[in-house]
C-alpha positions as CSV (number, residue, x, y, z in Angstrom):
1,M,0.0,0.0,0.0
2,N,1.4,3.4,-1.0
3,I,1.0,5.9,1.7
4,P,0.5,9.5,0.3
5,Q,3.3,11.9,1.2
6,S,2.4,14.7,3.7
7,F,0.6,17.8,2.3
8,V,-1.6,20.7,3.3
9,Y,-4.6,21.7,1.2
10,S,-6.6,24.9,1.9
11,M,-9.4,26.6,-0.1
12,P,-10.8,29.5,2.0
13,T,-12.7,31.1,-0.8
14,R,-16.5,30.4,-1.0
15,I,-17.6,29.7,-4.4
16,V,-21.0,30.4,-5.9
17,F,-21.8,29.2,-9.4
18,G,-24.9,29.6,-11.5
19,H,-26.7,31.5,-14.2
20,G,-27.6,34.9,-12.9
21,V,-25.8,34.7,-9.6
22,I,-24.3,38.1,-10.3
23,N,-27.6,39.4,-9.2
24,Q,-26.9,38.1,-5.6
25,V,-23.7,40.2,-5.1
26,G,-25.3,42.9,-3.1
27,D,-27.0,40.5,-0.7
28,E,-23.6,38.6,-0.3
29,L,-21.9,41.9,0.6
30,I,-24.5,42.7,3.2
31,A,-24.1,39.2,4.7
32,M,-20.5,39.9,5.1
33,G,-21.2,43.2,6.9
34,C,-20.0,45.4,4.1
35,Q,-21.5,48.9,3.6
36,K,-19.6,50.5,0.6
37,P,-17.6,48.4,-1.9
38,M,-15.1,49.8,-4.4
39,V,-15.9,48.0,-7.7
40,V,-12.7,47.5,-9.7
41,T,-12.9,46.7,-13.4
42,D,-11.7,47.9,-16.8
43,Q,-13.3,50.0,-19.7
44,G,-14.2,46.7,-21.6
45,V,-16.2,45.2,-18.7
46,S,-17.8,48.6,-17.6
47,H,-19.8,48.9,-20.8
48,M,-21.2,45.3,-20.7
49,A,-24.8,44.5,-19.9
50,F,-23.9,42.2,-17.0
51,F,-22.0,45.1,-15.3
52,G,-25.3,47.0,-15.2
53,R,-26.8,44.0,-13.5
54,L,-24.1,44.1,-10.9
55,K,-24.7,47.7,-10.2
56,D,-28.4,46.9,-9.8
57,S,-27.6,44.3,-7.4
58,L,-25.6,46.7,-5.2
59,G,-28.3,49.3,-5.5
60,N,-31.1,46.9,-4.6
61,A,-29.2,46.0,-1.5
62,S,-29.0,49.8,-0.6
63,L,-25.2,49.6,-0.9
64,G,-23.3,52.8,-1.7
65,Y,-20.3,52.0,-4.0
66,E,-17.6,53.5,-6.1
67,V,-16.4,52.3,-9.5
68,F,-12.8,52.3,-10.8
69,D,-12.9,51.2,-14.5
70,A,-9.4,51.9,-15.6
71,V,-7.4,48.9,-14.6
72,P,-4.7,48.2,-17.4
73,R,-3.5,44.9,-18.7
74,D,-0.8,43.6,-16.4
75,P,-1.4,46.3,-13.6
76,D,1.8,47.6,-12.0
77,L,2.6,48.0,-8.4
78,E,2.1,51.8,-8.6
79,D,-1.5,51.1,-10.0
80,I,-2.2,49.3,-6.8
81,D,-0.9,52.1,-4.7
82,Y,-3.1,54.5,-6.5
83,L,-6.1,52.3,-6.1
84,V,-5.3,52.2,-2.3
85,T,-5.3,55.9,-1.9
86,L,-8.5,56.2,-3.9
87,T,-10.3,53.6,-1.9
88,R,-9.3,55.0,1.4
89,D,-10.3,58.5,0.3
90,K,-13.8,57.2,-0.8
91,G,-14.3,55.5,2.5
92,C,-14.8,52.0,1.0
93,D,-14.7,48.9,3.2
94,A,-14.9,46.1,0.6
95,V,-13.7,45.3,-3.0
96,V,-15.7,43.8,-5.9
97,A,-13.4,43.0,-8.7
98,I,-15.0,42.0,-12.0
99,G,-13.1,41.2,-15.0
100,G,-10.2,39.1,-16.3
101,G,-7.2,38.0,-14.4
102,S,-5.5,41.5,-14.4
103,V,-8.6,43.1,-12.8
104,L,-9.0,40.3,-10.2
105,C,-5.2,40.6,-9.3
106,A,-5.6,44.4,-9.1
107,G,-8.6,44.1,-6.8
108,R,-6.9,41.6,-4.5
109,G,-3.8,43.7,-4.5
110,L,-5.8,46.6,-3.3
111,A,-7.5,44.5,-0.6
112,V,-4.3,43.2,0.9
113,T,-2.3,46.5,0.6
114,L,-4.8,49.0,2.1
115,P,-5.0,47.6,5.6
116,S,-1.2,47.1,5.8
117,G,-0.4,50.8,5.8
118,K,2.5,49.9,3.4
119,S,3.1,50.0,-0.3
120,S,2.3,47.1,-2.4
121,K,6.0,46.8,-3.2
122,E,6.7,46.0,0.5
123,L,4.3,43.0,0.3
124,V,6.0,41.4,-2.6
125,G,7.1,37.8,-1.7
126,I,5.8,35.1,0.4
127,G,3.9,35.6,3.7
128,K,4.5,39.3,4.2
129,I,0.9,40.3,4.9
130,K,0.2,40.5,8.6
131,D,-3.3,42.4,8.5
132,R,-6.6,41.1,7.6
133,P,-7.5,42.3,3.9
134,L,-10.7,43.9,2.9
135,P,-13.5,41.5,1.9
136,V,-13.2,40.7,-1.8
137,V,-15.9,39.5,-4.1
138,A,-14.1,38.2,-7.3
139,I,-16.3,37.8,-10.5
140,P,-14.4,36.4,-13.4
141,T,-15.6,37.5,-16.8
142,I,-13.4,34.9,-18.7
143,A,-12.8,31.1,-18.1
144,G,-9.1,31.1,-17.8
145,T,-6.8,32.5,-15.1
146,G,-8.7,31.1,-12.0
147,S,-7.6,34.3,-10.1
148,E,-10.9,34.1,-8.3
149,V,-9.6,31.1,-6.2
150,S,-6.0,32.0,-6.0
151,G,-3.7,32.9,-3.1
152,I,-1.2,34.5,-5.4
153,I,-1.5,38.0,-6.8
154,V,0.6,38.6,-9.9
155,L,1.5,42.1,-10.8
156,S,4.1,43.9,-13.0
157,D,7.0,45.9,-11.7
158,R,7.7,48.3,-14.6
159,E,10.5,50.0,-12.8
160,H,12.5,46.9,-12.9
161,G,11.0,45.3,-16.0
162,T,9.7,42.2,-14.3
163,I,6.7,40.2,-13.0
164,V,6.3,40.0,-9.3
165,T,4.0,38.1,-6.9
166,I,2.4,38.6,-3.5
167,A,1.6,35.2,-1.9
168,S,-0.3,34.6,1.2
169,P,-3.4,32.9,2.5
170,F,-4.8,36.5,2.9
171,C,-4.7,36.8,-0.9
172,F,-7.7,34.5,-1.4
173,P,-10.9,36.2,-2.1
174,S,-13.7,36.0,0.3
175,L,-16.2,35.0,-2.4
176,A,-15.9,33.8,-6.1
177,T,-19.1,34.5,-8.0
178,L,-19.1,32.3,-11.2
179,D,-21.8,33.4,-13.6
180,P,-21.5,31.9,-16.9
181,D,-23.9,34.3,-18.3
182,V,-20.9,36.9,-18.4
183,L,-19.3,34.7,-21.0
184,A,-22.0,35.1,-23.6
185,D,-20.4,38.0,-25.5
186,L,-16.7,37.1,-24.8
187,P,-14.7,37.5,-28.1
188,P,-13.5,34.1,-29.3
189,H,-9.7,35.2,-29.3
190,L,-10.1,36.1,-25.5
191,A,-11.9,33.0,-24.7
192,A,-9.2,31.0,-26.5
193,I,-6.1,32.4,-24.8
194,S,-7.8,32.3,-21.4
195,G,-9.0,28.8,-21.9
196,V,-5.6,27.6,-22.9
197,D,-4.1,29.1,-19.9
198,A,-6.5,27.2,-17.7
199,L,-5.4,24.1,-19.5
200,A,-1.9,24.9,-18.8
201,H,-2.6,25.3,-15.2
202,G,-4.1,21.9,-15.0
203,L,-1.4,20.1,-17.0
204,E,1.4,21.7,-15.0
205,A,-0.2,20.7,-11.7
206,L,0.4,17.0,-13.0
207,M,4.0,17.7,-13.8
208,T,5.4,19.2,-10.6
209,T,7.7,17.6,-7.9
210,T,5.1,18.6,-5.3
211,P,1.7,17.1,-6.2
212,N,-0.8,15.7,-3.7
213,I,-3.7,13.4,-3.9
214,I,-6.2,16.3,-4.0
215,S,-4.4,18.4,-6.5
216,E,-4.0,15.6,-8.8
217,A,-7.7,14.8,-8.8
218,L,-8.6,18.4,-9.3
219,A,-6.2,18.7,-12.2
220,V,-7.4,15.5,-13.9
221,H,-11.0,16.6,-13.7
222,A,-10.2,20.1,-14.9
223,C,-8.1,19.0,-17.9
224,A,-10.6,16.4,-19.0
225,T,-13.4,19.1,-18.8
226,L,-11.5,21.6,-20.7
227,F,-10.5,19.2,-23.5
228,K,-14.1,18.2,-23.8
229,N,-15.6,21.6,-23.7
230,L,-13.2,24.3,-24.9
231,R,-13.9,24.0,-28.7
232,S,-17.6,24.4,-28.2
233,A,-17.3,27.1,-25.6
234,I,-15.1,29.2,-27.8
235,L,-16.5,28.5,-31.2
236,T,-20.1,28.3,-30.6
237,S,-22.8,30.0,-28.3
238,D,-23.4,26.8,-26.2
239,M,-23.8,28.2,-22.7
240,T,-23.4,24.6,-21.1
241,S,-19.9,24.2,-22.3
242,K,-19.1,27.8,-21.4
243,G,-20.2,27.1,-17.8
244,Q,-18.3,23.9,-17.7
245,C,-15.1,25.7,-18.7
246,M,-15.6,28.4,-16.1
247,I,-15.9,25.8,-13.4
248,A,-12.9,24.0,-14.8
249,S,-10.7,27.1,-14.9
250,A,-11.4,27.5,-11.2
251,I,-10.7,24.0,-10.4
252,A,-7.4,24.1,-12.4
253,N,-6.1,27.0,-10.4
254,M,-7.2,25.2,-7.2
255,A,-5.0,22.3,-8.4
256,C,-1.9,24.3,-9.3
257,G,-2.3,26.5,-6.2
258,S,-1.7,23.5,-4.2
259,S,0.8,21.5,-6.3
260,R,2.6,24.6,-7.8
261,L,3.3,25.6,-11.3
262,C,6.6,24.5,-13.0
263,L,8.5,25.0,-16.3
264,G,5.7,26.3,-18.5
265,H,4.9,29.3,-16.3
266,A,8.5,29.9,-15.6
267,M,9.0,30.4,-19.3
268,I,5.9,32.4,-19.8
269,I,6.9,35.1,-17.2
270,P,9.9,36.5,-19.1
271,L,8.0,36.5,-22.5
272,S,5.2,38.6,-20.9
273,A,7.6,40.9,-19.0
274,R,10.1,41.6,-21.8
275,F,7.9,41.5,-25.0
276,S,4.3,42.1,-23.6
277,I,3.0,38.9,-25.0
278,P,-0.3,38.3,-23.3
279,H,-0.1,35.6,-20.6
280,G,-2.6,33.2,-22.3
281,V,-0.9,33.6,-25.6
282,A,2.5,32.8,-24.1
283,A,0.9,29.7,-22.3
284,G,-0.2,28.4,-25.7
285,L,3.1,29.2,-27.1
286,V,5.0,27.0,-24.8
287,L,2.6,24.4,-23.6
288,P,3.1,21.7,-26.3
289,H,6.8,22.0,-26.1
290,V,7.0,21.9,-22.3
291,L,4.7,18.9,-22.3
292,Q,6.8,17.2,-24.9
293,F,9.8,17.9,-22.8
294,N,8.2,16.4,-19.7
295,L,6.6,13.3,-21.3
296,P,9.7,11.1,-20.8
297,V,9.3,11.2,-17.0
298,V,5.6,11.9,-16.3
299,G,4.9,8.2,-16.5
300,K,1.8,7.4,-14.5
301,R,1.0,10.8,-13.7
302,L,-1.0,11.2,-16.8
303,L,-2.7,7.8,-16.7
304,P,-5.8,9.0,-14.8
305,L,-6.3,11.9,-17.3
306,I,-5.8,9.4,-20.2
307,L,-8.5,7.2,-18.8
308,S,-10.8,10.2,-18.1
309,M,-10.6,11.1,-21.8
310,G,-11.7,7.7,-23.0
311,Y,-8.3,6.3,-23.9
312,S,-7.3,2.7,-23.1
313,P,-5.0,2.1,-20.1
314,G,-2.2,1.2,-22.6
315,A,-2.4,4.4,-24.6
316,D,0.8,6.2,-25.3
317,T,1.3,9.3,-23.2
318,E,1.9,11.4,-26.3
319,C,-2.0,11.2,-27.0
320,I,-2.2,14.1,-24.5
321,L,0.4,16.1,-26.5
322,R,-1.5,15.3,-29.6
323,D,-4.8,16.5,-28.1
324,V,-3.1,19.8,-27.1
325,V,-1.7,20.4,-30.5
326,S,-5.1,19.5,-32.2
327,L,-6.9,21.9,-29.9
328,L,-4.6,24.7,-30.8
329,E,-5.0,24.0,-34.4
330,D,-8.8,23.9,-34.2
331,L,-8.9,27.2,-32.4
332,D,-6.5,28.7,-35.0
333,F,-4.7,29.8,-32.0
334,F,-1.8,31.5,-33.5
335,K,-3.8,33.2,-36.3
336,D,-3.2,36.8,-35.3
337,F,0.1,36.2,-33.4
338,E,3.1,38.2,-34.6
339,A,6.3,36.9,-33.1
340,P,8.4,39.7,-31.7
341,K,12.0,40.0,-33.0
342,I,14.1,38.2,-30.4
343,E,17.8,38.2,-30.5
344,E,19.8,35.1,-29.6
345,R,21.2,37.0,-26.6
346,Q,17.8,37.8,-25.4
347,I,16.7,34.1,-25.6
348,R,19.9,33.1,-23.6
349,E,19.0,35.7,-21.0
350,M,15.4,34.4,-20.6
351,A,16.6,30.9,-20.4
352,E,19.0,31.9,-17.6
353,Q,16.1,33.6,-15.8
354,V,14.0,30.5,-16.2
355,V,16.4,28.0,-14.7
356,N,17.0,30.2,-11.7
357,S,13.1,30.5,-11.2
358,P,11.7,28.5,-8.3
359,M,8.9,27.3,-10.6
360,A,11.4,25.6,-12.8
361,R,12.9,23.8,-9.9
362,F,9.5,22.3,-9.2
363,N,9.5,20.7,-12.7
364,L,9.4,17.0,-12.6
365,R,12.1,16.7,-15.1
366,H,15.3,18.6,-14.4
367,V,16.0,21.2,-17.0
368,D,19.1,23.1,-17.9
369,I,19.7,26.4,-19.7
370,D,20.4,24.9,-23.1
371,Q,17.2,22.8,-22.9
372,V,15.2,26.0,-22.0
373,E,16.8,27.8,-24.9
374,H,15.9,25.0,-27.3
375,I,12.2,25.0,-26.1
376,Y,12.0,28.7,-26.6
377,K,13.2,28.4,-30.2
378,A,11.0,25.5,-31.0
379,A,8.0,27.4,-29.6
380,F,8.4,30.3,-31.9
381,L,9.2,28.1,-34.8
382,G,5.9,26.3,-34.1
383,A,3.9,29.4,-33.8
384,K,5.2,30.6,-37.2
385,E,4.4,27.3,-38.8
386,G,1.0,27.3,-37.2
């Protein structure tokens, strides 16, 4: 009998899923004892019909509220500090973050920074938050990042040209409101890059040195659900598949939040920081090649996923790689991607950053700088051919 290794699993975020649950946000805030939330979003979301339903929900609950709708893509530490000042000046006591991963990270960054009395820069790292954050209701408008159930906040540090994280149990939102109705008008290209990012979360959770029995089960279910539903969710108006992908996105983040991410996301960070390649695009760029690199050592890790997808127990593990490649082709994932001009020197510098990343050290297969450089080159070549 194999005894599982010791692990800790925690998911403090309450999750509410269902069509129309955005209409309940006001009542949820009242139940949490909140009086005046700051609604954090971006210009794209603030003009959508579902945003009006959110405001109606807050008004029907007799809540005063403020709206900040200028969150940029990949918000910077300085953006968080500005939000803190604004929220304090407006006398808000909670955060409603509605949007994609950037918006949800901005809202959560605001929530942990304001009570600390510090700048967001001082909280970068692991376990530096000592004060209870503002209550946060996270409402994802994409099915991808899973930021609504994450204990890690990802932000830009433009001053140093890098991506930084704030990690703490205090970073988890109080409530995740998953309403698939918000996905009805999501443009296909945004749905594709967010969905592939979610798939990368699930697959990487199966390729780390620190999995556990819970994270593996979550990852298998999330990946199988995404493989089954992503095409329909992105290419058609089928709301059932969109809802399935929204749930799977959250589950995939719950998996990788427990088992950690590995080589794929270690390679994504330099691409986004240096060349402004959107996170989800970078995920699709490197995912097939990282998976191919790891296949020789993943062994039985992928067997539950292979079985969940209807393959026989004796199927070659490369069937998962073929499914990833087929999915990207069917979504025409690289149709509008223009690879930046990257010099050999820059590839080498990124590869060096990757091998020194903690995430790369969690990769099940040891990787060296030459191998990372090779994967980068193969990824860009594959995108051009795609």
